[in-house]
LOZA-825574 format. One record per residue (C-alpha): residue number from 1; chain; x, y, z. Coordinates in nm, 4 decimals. Each point is the difference from the previous one (the first is absolute). Layout:
<rs>
{i:NUM&ch:A&u:X&v:Y&w:Z}
...
</rs>
This chain:
<rs>
{i:1&ch:A&u:10.8947&v:9.7230&w:7.6340}
{i:2&ch:A&u:0.0153&v:0.3469&w:0.1580}
{i:3&ch:A&u:-0.2241&v:0.2806&w:-0.1270}
{i:4&ch:A&u:0.1721&v:0.2890&w:-0.1702}
{i:5&ch:A&u:-0.0423&v:0.3488&w:0.1374}
{i:6&ch:A&u:0.1151&v:0.2010&w:-0.2992}
{i:7&ch:A&u:-0.3080&v:0.2237&w:0.0055}
{i:8&ch:A&u:0.0446&v:0.0939&w:0.3672}
{i:9&ch:A&u:0.2020&v:0.3196&w:0.0405}
{i:10&ch:A&u:0.2841&v:-0.0144&w:0.2484}
{i:11&ch:A&u:-0.0797&v:0.2997&w:0.2187}
{i:12&ch:A&u:0.1596&v:-0.1374&w:0.3151}
{i:13&ch:A&u:-0.3304&v:-0.0216&w:0.1871}
{i:14&ch:A&u:-0.0289&v:-0.3753&w:-0.0443}
{i:15&ch:A&u:-0.2777&v:-0.1749&w:-0.1839}
{i:16&ch:A&u:-0.2833&v:-0.2099&w:0.1360}
{i:17&ch:A&u:0.0364&v:-0.3734&w:-0.0536}
{i:18&ch:A&u:-0.1489&v:-0.1068&w:-0.3361}
{i:19&ch:A&u:-0.2725&v:-0.2059&w:0.1709}
{i:20&ch:A&u:-0.1480&v:0.3082&w:0.1698}
{i:21&ch:A&u:-0.2255&v:0.2379&w:-0.1918}
{i:22&ch:A&u:0.0661&v:0.3702&w:0.0307}
{i:23&ch:A&u:-0.2515&v:0.1619&w:0.2371}
{i:24&ch:A&u:-0.2314&v:0.2756&w:-0.1189}
{i:25&ch:A&u:0.1115&v:0.3352&w:0.1338}
{i:26&ch:A&u:-0.2163&v:0.1404&w:0.2821}
{i:27&ch:A&u:-0.0741&v:0.3208&w:-0.1912}
{i:28&ch:A&u:-0.1291&v:-0.2019&w:-0.2940}
{i:29&ch:A&u:-0.2158&v:-0.2129&w:0.2316}
{i:30&ch:A&u:-0.1471&v:0.3166&w:0.1515}
{i:31&ch:A&u:-0.0877&v:0.1363&w:-0.3449}
{i:32&ch:A&u:-0.1938&v:-0.3181&w:-0.0796}
{i:33&ch:A&u:-0.2360&v:0.0651&w:0.2946}
{i:34&ch:A&u:-0.3185&v:0.1761&w:-0.1049}
{i:35&ch:A&u:-0.0765&v:0.3286&w:0.1782}
{i:36&ch:A&u:-0.2871&v:-0.0631&w:0.2416}
{i:37&ch:A&u:-0.0613&v:0.3340&w:0.1685}
{i:38&ch:A&u:0.1981&v:-0.0885&w:0.3125}
{i:39&ch:A&u:0.3559&v:-0.0947&w:0.0936}
{i:40&ch:A&u:0.0727&v:-0.3673&w:-0.0684}
{i:41&ch:A&u:0.1872&v:-0.0219&w:0.3325}
{i:42&ch:A&u:-0.1745&v:0.2190&w:0.2593}
{i:43&ch:A&u:-0.3392&v:0.0566&w:-0.1693}
{i:44&ch:A&u:0.0286&v:0.3815&w:0.0323}
{i:45&ch:A&u:-0.2413&v:0.1618&w:-0.2515}
{i:46&ch:A&u:0.1692&v:0.1168&w:-0.3224}
{i:47&ch:A&u:-0.1005&v:0.1232&w:-0.3426}
{i:48&ch:A&u:-0.0669&v:-0.2509&w:-0.2771}
{i:49&ch:A&u:0.3535&v:0.0284&w:-0.1397}
{i:50&ch:A&u:0.2329&v:-0.0666&w:0.2947}
{i:51&ch:A&u:0.0615&v:-0.3476&w:0.1380}
{i:52&ch:A&u:0.1882&v:0.0929&w:0.3209}
{i:53&ch:A&u:-0.0211&v:0.3059&w:0.2244}
{i:54&ch:A&u:0.3799&v:0.0292&w:0.0376}
{i:55&ch:A&u:0.3313&v:-0.1765&w:-0.0557}
{i:56&ch:A&u:-0.0047&v:-0.1612&w:0.3451}
{i:57&ch:A&u:-0.3267&v:-0.1802&w:-0.0766}
{i:58&ch:A&u:0.1267&v:-0.1053&w:-0.3433}
{i:59&ch:A&u:0.3217&v:-0.1389&w:0.1520}
{i:60&ch:A&u:-0.1916&v:-0.1746&w:0.2804}
{i:61&ch:A&u:-0.2327&v:-0.1556&w:-0.2597}
{i:62&ch:A&u:0.3019&v:-0.1288&w:-0.1962}
{i:63&ch:A&u:0.1593&v:-0.1407&w:0.3154}
{i:64&ch:A&u:-0.3194&v:-0.1750&w:0.1059}
{i:65&ch:A&u:-0.0509&v:-0.1381&w:-0.3520}
{i:66&ch:A&u:0.3560&v:-0.1410&w:0.0074}
{i:67&ch:A&u:-0.0703&v:-0.1949&w:0.3196}
{i:68&ch:A&u:-0.3391&v:-0.1324&w:-0.1118}
{i:69&ch:A&u:0.1052&v:-0.1431&w:-0.3375}
</rs>
């Protein structure tokens, strides 16, 4: 018996196979990191609110996290 995909909108982008779970978006993963007073990627000192010093470090962190799963 084939699974039904009635709840999946047909947006033309193609859907992931049903056996695969949808990945958590990188921005959401970044927001789950606690601020630690330095960049999570390069360790540059920051205030106690920011997690990354710039977008390049945030993107590099996401890329590295993708390869080390």
